[in-house]
C-alpha atoms as one frame of an Amber mdcrd trajectory, in Angstrom:
protein
   0.000   0.000   0.000   1.293   3.420  -0.920  -0.312   6.665   0.135  -0.754
  10.097  -1.354  -2.173  13.216   0.215  -5.595  14.207  -1.039  -5.133  16.861
  -3.745  -6.376  19.704  -1.525  -4.250  18.827   1.520  -1.043  20.768   2.121
   1.718  19.408   4.350   4.192  21.641   6.147   7.089  20.388   8.235   7.524
  21.914  11.687  10.177  21.577  14.369   7.945  19.075  16.171   6.528  17.140
  13.212   4.112  18.220  10.509   0.903  20.183   9.985  -1.667  19.076   7.412
  -4.094  21.722   6.135  -7.327  21.044   4.288  -7.359  23.981   1.881 -11.126
  23.703   1.333 -12.397  23.567   4.918  -9.500  25.295   6.670  -9.225  22.438
   9.156  -5.764  21.335  10.143  -4.144  18.380  11.842  -0.869  18.237  13.733
   1.373  15.181  13.546   4.112  14.608  16.078   7.582  13.609  14.908   6.733
   9.926  14.804   3.524  10.431  12.849   5.321  12.779  10.458   8.098  10.230
   9.911   5.536   7.541   9.129   3.647   9.775   6.706   6.782  11.033   4.942
   8.030   7.462   4.539   4.731   6.289   3.061   4.410   9.339   0.795   7.874
   8.528  -0.545   6.494   5.202  -1.774   7.600   2.931   1.046   5.399   0.113
   2.276   3.865  -0.128   5.737   6.506  -2.764   6.500   9.279  -0.379   5.422
   7.826   2.387   7.590   7.652   0.053  10.596  11.256  -1.001  10.061  12.267
   2.675   9.816  10.570   3.421  13.139  12.407   0.538  14.752  15.713   1.864
  13.451  14.984   5.450  14.484  13.653   4.569  17.951  15.381   1.372  19.060
  14.505   0.264  22.517  14.987  -2.770  24.649  12.115  -5.170  24.585  10.113
  -3.458  21.828   8.906  -6.149  19.433   8.811  -5.386  15.686   5.039  -5.933
  15.732   4.696  -2.877  17.956   6.096  -0.653  15.212   3.822  -2.254  12.609
   0.829  -1.581  14.882   1.916   2.048  15.313   2.206   2.558  11.554  -1.179
   0.933  10.971  -2.691   3.235  13.595  -1.315   6.330  11.856  -2.615   5.115
   8.485  -6.070   4.404   9.942  -6.264   7.865  11.534  -5.154   9.659   8.356
  -7.579   7.609   6.270 -10.478   8.151   8.673  -9.849  11.904   8.528  -9.909
  11.734   4.726  -6.412  13.186   4.399  -4.848  10.451   2.298  -5.791   8.354
  -0.692  -4.348   5.235  -2.239  -1.205   6.293  -4.040  -1.261   3.458  -6.571
């Protein structure tokens, strides 16, 4: 699965992550650094698996199973999809 931002969504990087703006409604969403990393990785054409692996490399920790990172990526994708911010990039 690859993702793309909906055509009327603008993304802006911030010191703490990313802001997504719906240019039609004026609503905006704030992603923390982890959420922004996941979204950037997926927008660059990586798979969910690749994004999970990237999180594990960026935030290694003792006792954190790889499945945890996959669950975190899936959660970000679900939230972005539910908000209507992303579409299938295929």
